C-alpha positions in Angstrom: 19.5 -60.9 87.1 21.8 -60.2 84.1 20.7 -57.3 81.9 20.5 -57.9 78.2 23.5 -56.7 76.1 22.6 -53.3 74.7 23.0 -53.2 71.0 20.5 -50.5 70.1 22.6 -47.4 70.1 21.0 -46.1 66.9 17.7 -45.8 68.9 19.4 -43.9 71.7 22.6 -43.7 73.6 23.1 -43.7 77.4 24.0 -40.3 78.7 27.8 -40.0 79.3 28.7 -39.7 83.0 30.4 -36.4 82.4 27.3 -35.1 80.7 25.0 -36.1 83.5 27.4 -34.5 86.0 27.3 -31.2 84.1 23.5 -31.3 83.8 23.0 -31.8 87.6 24.9 -28.5 88.2 22.1 -26.6 86.4 19.1 -27.9 88.3 19.2 -26.7 91.9 19.4 -23.4 93.8 23.1 -24.0 94.3 23.7 -24.4 90.6 23.0 -22.5 87.4 19.2 -22.9 87.4 17.9 -19.6 86.2 16.1 -18.7 83.0 18.7 -17.7 80.5 16.4 -15.0 79.2 16.4 -13.2 82.6 18.8 -10.5 81.9 18.1 -8.3 84.9 20.2 -10.3 87.4 23.3 -12.4 88.0 21.4 -15.7 88.0 20.1 -15.1 84.5 23.4 -13.9 83.2 25.2 -17.1 84.5 22.6 -19.3 82.8 22.8 -17.4 79.6 26.6 -17.8 79.7 26.3 -21.5 80.1 23.8 -21.8 77.2 26.0 -19.8 74.9 29.0 -21.9 75.8 26.9 -25.0 74.9 25.9 -23.3 71.6 29.5 -22.8 70.7 30.3 -26.4 71.6 27.5 -27.7 69.3 28.6 -25.4 66.6 32.2 -26.7 66.9 30.9 -30.3 66.4 29.7 -29.3 62.8 32.1 -26.4 62.1 29.3 -23.8 62.2 29.1 -20.3 63.5 27.4 -20.4 67.0 24.9 -17.8 65.6 23.7 -20.5 63.1 22.6 -22.9 65.9 18.9 -22.8 66.7 17.9 -24.9 69.8 15.1 -27.4 69.4 13.6 -30.3 71.4 15.3 -32.8 69.1 15.8 -33.7 65.5 12.1 -34.3 65.0 11.3 -30.7 65.8 14.4 -29.5 63.8 13.2 -31.4 60.8 9.7 -30.0 61.1 11.1 -26.5 61.5 13.3 -26.9 58.5 10.7 -28.3 56.1 7.7 -26.4 57.2 9.6 -23.2 57.9 11.2 -23.1 54.4 7.9 -24.1 52.7 6.0 -21.3 54.6 8.6 -18.8 53.5 8.4 -20.0 49.9 4.6 -19.7 50.0 4.7 -16.0 50.9 6.3 -15.4 47.4 4.5 -18.2 45.5 0.8 -18.5 46.2 0.6 -21.8 44.4 2.9 -24.6 43.4 6.2 -25.5 44.9 8.0 -28.9 44.6 9.9 -30.7 47.4 12.2 -33.7 47.1 12.9 -36.1 50.0 14.2 -39.7 49.9 11.8 -42.5 50.4 13.9 -43.9 53.3 14.0 -40.7 55.4 13.0 -41.0 59.1 9.3 -40.4 59.7 10.4 -37.0 61.2 10.9 -35.9 57.5 8.4 -38.1 55.7 5.5 -37.1 57.9 6.1 -33.3 57.6 6.5 -33.8 53.8 3.1 -35.5 53.7 1.6 -32.7 55.7 3.0 -30.2 53.3 1.6 -32.2 50.4 -1.8 -31.8 52.0 -1.2 -28.0 52.0 -0.8 -28.0 48.2 2.9 -28.6 47.8 4.1 -31.4 45.5 6.4 -34.0 47.0 8.7 -36.5 45.3 9.8 -39.4 47.4 13.1 -40.5 45.9 13.8 -44.3 45.9 17.4 -45.2 46.7 19.6 -47.7 44.9 19.9 -51.3 46.2 22.6 -50.1 48.6 20.4 -47.5 50.2 22.2 -44.6 48.6 20.7 -41.6 46.9 23.0 -40.9 44.0 23.4 -37.5 42.2 21.9 -39.0 39.1 18.7 -40.0 41.0 18.4 -36.6 42.5 18.9 -34.7 39.2 16.2 -36.8 37.5 13.7 -35.8 40.3 14.3 -32.0 40.2 11.7 -29.9 38.6 11.5 -26.2 37.5 9.9 -25.2 40.8 11.8 -27.4 43.1 12.7 -25.2 46.1 13.7 -27.7 48.8 15.5 -31.0 49.0 15.9 -33.0 52.2 18.2 -36.0 52.1 19.5 -37.7 55.3 23.2 -38.1 55.7 23.1 -41.5 57.4 20.2 -43.8 57.3 19.0 -44.9 60.7 18.2 -48.5 59.8 21.0 -49.3 57.3 23.8 -47.0 58.4 24.6 -46.1 54.7 26.1 -42.7 54.1 24.9 -40.4 51.3 27.3 -38.1 49.6 25.6 -34.9 51.0 28.3 -32.6 49.5 27.6 -33.8 46.0 23.8 -33.6 46.5 23.9 -30.2 48.1 26.1 -28.7 45.4 23.7 -29.9 42.7 20.9 -28.0 44.6 23.1 -24.9 45.2 23.8 -24.6 41.5 20.0 -24.5 40.9 19.1 -22.1 43.8 17.4 -24.9 45.8 17.6 -25.0 49.6 19.2 -28.2 50.8 18.5 -29.8 54.2 20.0 -32.9 55.8 18.9 -34.9 58.8 22.2 -35.6 60.5 20.8 -37.3 63.6 22.7 -40.5 62.9 25.9 -38.9 61.8 26.6 -36.1 64.3 29.2 -37.3 66.8 29.9 -40.4 64.7 31.6 -39.0 61.6 33.4 -35.7 61.1 30.9 -33.0 60.1 31.7 -29.7 58.4 28.6 -27.7 57.3 30.9 -25.4 55.3 32.6 -28.2 53.4 29.2 -30.0 52.9 27.7 -26.8 51.6 24.3 -27.5 53.3 21.8 -24.8 54.2 20.1 -26.7 57.0 21.1 -29.6 59.3 19.2 -31.3 62.0 21.0 -33.0 65.0 19.8 -34.7 68.2 21.7 -34.9 71.5 20.5 -38.3 72.6 22.2 -39.9 69.6 25.7 -38.9 70.8 25.5 -39.6 74.6 23.6 -36.4 75.5 20.1 -36.1 77.0 16.8 -36.8 75.3 14.5 -33.9 74.5 17.1 -31.5 73.0 18.5 -30.9 69.6 19.4 -28.2 67.2 18.8 -27.0 63.7 21.8 -25.4 61.8 20.5 -22.5 59.7 23.1 -21.1 57.4 23.5 -17.3 57.7 22.5 -16.2 54.2 19.8 -14.0 52.8 18.3 -16.8 50.7 17.9 -19.2 53.7 14.8 -18.0 55.5 13.0 -20.3 58.0 9.5 -19.2 59.3 9.0 -20.0 63.0 6.6 -22.8 63.8 6.4 -22.1 67.5 5.5 -18.6 68.6 5.6 -16.9 72.0 8.5 -14.7 72.8 10.8 -14.6 69.7 13.6 -16.7 71.2 16.3 -18.1 69.0 16.4 -15.2 66.5 12.6 -15.4 66.2 12.8 -19.0 64.8 11.8 -21.0 67.9 10.1 -19.5 70.9 10.2 -21.0 74.4 12.2 -20.9 77.6 15.5 -22.6 77.1 16.2 -25.6 79.3 19.7 -24.8 80.6 20.5 -28.2 81.9 19.6 -29.9 78.6 21.5 -27.5 76.5 24.5 -27.7 78.7 24.3 -31.5 78.5 24.1 -31.4 74.7 27.1 -29.0 74.6 29.2 -31.3 76.9 28.2 -34.3 74.8 29.3 -32.4 71.6 32.6 -31.4 73.3 33.3 -35.1 74.2 32.3 -36.3 70.7 34.8 -34.0 69.1 37.6 -35.3 71.4 36.7 -38.9 71.1 35.6 -39.1 67.5 38.6 -41.0 66.1 38.8 -43.4 69.1 35.1 -44.0 69.1 35.0 -44.6 65.4 37.9 -47.1 65.5 36.5 -49.0 68.5 33.0 -49.2 67.2 33.9 -50.2 63.6 36.2 -53.0 64.9 33.4 -54.4 67.0 30.9 -54.1 64.2 33.2 -56.0 61.8 33.8 -58.7 64.4 30.1 -59.1 64.9 29.6 -59.5 61.1 32.5 -61.9 60.8 31.0 -64.0 63.6 27.6 -64.3 61.7 28.4 -64.2 58.0 28.7 -68.0 57.6 25.1 -68.7 58.9 22.9 -70.2 56.1 20.8 -67.7 54.2 22.3 -64.6 55.9 22.8 -61.3 54.1 23.9 -57.8 55.0 21.4 -55.1 54.1 22.7 -51.8 52.7 26.1 -50.7 51.6 29.1 -52.4 53.3 31.4 -49.6 52.0 29.6 -46.3 52.4 28.4 -46.8 55.9 29.0 -45.7 59.5 30.8 -48.0 61.9 28.0 -48.5 64.4 25.1 -50.0 62.4 24.8 -53.5 61.0 21.5 -54.6 59.4 21.2 -58.3 58.7 18.6 -60.5 57.1 18.4 -64.0 58.6 17.2 -66.1 55.7 13.8 -67.6 56.1 13.6 -67.3 59.9 10.6 -65.5 61.3 11.8 -62.1 62.4 9.3 -61.6 65.2 10.2 -65.0 66.6 13.9 -64.3 66.3 13.6 -61.0 68.1 11.6 -62.6 70.9 14.1 -65.4 71.2 17.1 -63.1 71.5 16.1 -62.2 75.0 19.7 -61.7 76.1 20.2 -58.9 73.5 18.6 -55.5 73.2 18.3 -55.1 69.4 15.6 -53.8 67.1 14.0 -54.6 63.7 14.4 -51.0 62.6 13.6 -47.5 63.7 12.5 -47.1 67.3 9.7 -44.9 66.1 8.2 -47.9 64.2 9.0 -50.6 66.7 5.4 -51.0 67.7 4.4 -51.9 64.1 4.8 -55.4 62.9 4.8 -54.3 59.2 8.0 -54.9 57.3 10.4 -52.0 57.3 9.6 -49.5 54.5 13.4 -48.8 54.4 14.2 -52.4 53.6 11.4 -52.7 51.1 12.7 -49.6 49.3 16.0 -51.2 48.7 14.4 -54.3 47.2 13.9 -56.7 50.0 10.7 -58.9 50.0 8.3 -58.7 52.9 9.6 -62.0 54.2 13.3 -60.9 54.1 12.5 -57.5 55.6 10.6 -59.1 58.5 13.6 -61.5 59.0 16.0 -58.6 59.4 17.4 -57.1 62.6 19.4 -54.0 63.2 22.4 -54.2 65.6 23.9 -50.9 66.6 27.1 -50.5 68.6 28.3 -47.6 70.7 31.0 -46.1 72.8 30.4 -48.4 75.8 30.0 -51.7 73.9 32.8 -54.2 74.8 34.5 -56.9 72.9 33.2 -59.4 75.4 29.6 -58.3 74.7 30.1 -58.8 71.0 31.5 -62.3 71.5 28.5 -63.1 73.8 26.1 -61.7 71.1 27.7 -63.9 68.4 27.4 -67.0 70.5 23.8 -66.1 71.6 22.6 -65.4 68.0 24.2 -68.5 66.6 22.6 -70.6 69.3 19.1 -69.1 68.8 19.3 -69.5 65.0 20.3 -73.1 65.4 17.3 -73.8 67.7 14.9 -72.0 65.4 16.1 -73.9 62.3 15.4 -77.2 64.1 11.9 -76.1 65.2 
């Protein structure tokens, strides 16, 4: 039985073989299995050495100091730590008030913590993007208030692939003494990142988005007196007292190896993936009623979001049984409601529900793209006749 062609890399990526091989070496008695916090014997020292090497590799991916990397269970935890941790610190100095800005098309891992903070007495502005899915400097400036203390704007949108100019946005905040966080889950390992050049205070990343294991990520926390993040998990004071818990050596080593490979393969991956994405779009753009959602210029190479005219999206998704694609974020795939991201950029409910996200990765082949084009065109033709 032939497996469907996997075109859902934005949801998750397969673990790279080199990464899996390194992880296996950290699981059994013969490997580096010990608790990295066990500093009284050789086993613990070896595990700690592996963890710190991985920390340096992840830091190199975003041009950070290794001491600025805080391990988490993924970008969701990193986002929660960033937003709630900064808000808690702010509240120690300001018993009431406090304004936070997020974009309306953030991942739920930012929107839900923002809503929770709202229930705790903070005010939250959810900033609508322009029709291309971009948060412009003008939009952000208009949303800032006298007591705005935190802004969180994603670098790359997970449904559209559009890229925000994080450097411009962060510098606007820096000039006003506002902490700036960016969710970089969809950009790490896909575009060149430099936290110093971007001038961000906090950045969330996730290993499984760049061929590392699931269940591990990191929060970059700039080493500066004004950037203070209160711990949300207590119990041992690990990670400079920002995130307690025994470190999973095998997962961290896997993330480090994935980061190392991402640095080495960044240009080749980007070229390969962008060419395949462009070929996929070229093979579909003459279909009646089709339109590309989001910016076609300021976008990553791996994501193509397409609205298929008046075709029922659920029926289309079910009919494309030889392709593994999605109608949006994996976290919302159980919901049949139209994508809030697509609605935010102006699509009707019908157009949003007729949209699919195709996401391409390192292991996608030209043959798979040609097969996908043929399969999509065939299914569309049948649905239009029905």
